[in-house]
N, C-alpha and C positions, 0 to 999 in steps of 0.2 A: 504494500500500500504506500502510496506516495503522498507527501504533504506539500509538495511544491507543484507549480504549474508553469510550464514553459510555453508561452503563446507562439503560435505559428502564424505570423502576420501575412496578410495579403492586402493589396491596395483595394480601397472601397470608395466608390463615388457616391456622395450623399447629394440627393436632389429632393428638396422639400420646400414648398411655398416660395418658389423663385430663388431659393438659396442653393448654390451648387459649390461643392468643395470636395477634396480628396482627404481621406483619413485611413486609418488602419483597422482591419477587422480580423479577429482570430478565426482561422479556418475550422477549428474543431468546435468551439462553443458558439461562434457567431457573435461574440461580444464585440462592440464597437468602441474604439478608444477615442478620447478627446484629442483632436489633432494638435492642440496647444499644449496640453499636459504631457503627452507622450512624444512631442516633436515628431510629427508624422513624416516630415520630409526626410529626416535622418533615419528613422526607423524602418519604414516600408516603402515610401514613394521613391526615394533615391537608393534604398537598400544598401546603406553603408554600414549600419550597425544597429544595436539595440538601444532603445530609449532608456533613460535613467530618471530617477526621481519618482514622485508620486504619480501613479497612472490612474486615471478615472475611466471606468468602463460602463457601457450602457447596453441594454438589450434592444432598445427601440431608438430609431432616428429622432423621434420627437423629444425624447428625454435628453439626447445629446444637444439638440437645438436649444432647449430650455437652459441647459447647463452653460452653453456658450453665451447665451443672451444674459442670463442672470449673474453668472460668476465673472466671466472675462470681459464682456462689453460694459457692464455697469462699473466694474472696478476701474476701467480705463477713463471713465468720465467723472469719477468721484473726486472731490477737491482733495488736494494733498494736505497733510497735516503740517502746520507751521512749526518750525523748530526754533 
């Protein structure tokens, strides 16, 4: 019995509500990775190596779109804290 999981990445084109981009999807489980969290260009689109850091996976494209909108897009427009 194994306690680790080695994803087998493939390129995956996401098309939803006029949004089109490429990301990574595991061939075995079908889980979709966030292209920003996993650095999809380095991991599977350009196929140079594996992604590092915290990887966020989703089963549905809609959940990935919500994650991109709520986590990555909103944080880009939040005011920076004054130091």
